[in-house]
C-alpha positions, 0 to 999 in steps of 0.5 A: 229657257222659257218661251215666255218672260215678264218685263218690269211691269209684269206684262208678257213679252214675246219669248225667244222663239217669237211666240206670243206671250200670255198676259199676266192679269192677276195682281201678285199680292191679291192675298194681302188684306186691305186695311179699311179702318183703324180706331184707337180710343181710351179704354172707357165705356163712354167711348164704346159708341165710337167703336159701334159707329165705326163698325156699322160704317165699315160693315155697310161699306163692305156691302153687308146686309143691314141685319149683319151690319147690326150684328157686327156692331153688337159683336164689336161692342161686346168684344170691346166690353170684354177688355173693359171687364178687368182692371187692365182695361181701366188702367189710366192711359189704357187704349183699345184699338179696333182694326178692320181688314178686307180679305178676298171673301171676309171682313176681319175685325181685330180688337186689341188692348191690355189683356184682362185679368182672365181670358174670356170664359166659354160660359160667360154671357158676353162670350156666348153672345159674341159666339152667336153673332160671329163665327168662331171668335179667336182670343189670344194674349201676348206680352200683356196685350189681348187680341180678339179676332172675328171674321165675317163672310162678305157677300159675293158681288156679281161680276167680281172675279176676285 
């Protein structure tokens, strides 16, 4: 039998031989992303300002420097525009959704909506611009829904042990 056990709150309790137990300090689910924001809007170029402003606000709250905040704003705009370039994105009732998740060392941004008629071409200006703004954007399609995922490294905060 182990010399250390855990009670229901995850705090150390003395083992069966009376030795002092170690304290459990790290959360058990630290690896789960923290959802910062979700924005859903009509798939229309007139609503792209909502996505740009949300991206700027979330990136600023995440502690990114102003230059990167601007890059994230442009990347989200370009990602949303990729969905609007085909007829699927302009169908009546079509919606785009932008999700912002904080991971331990990254900000993950996912844009999803009706998949355009074709996947982004590596030589298209929009895709080239997106690749210049963020590291390795990832595109996938499943069940007629396209998802473009981007990640941005977060600045290290002094004293943050997580």
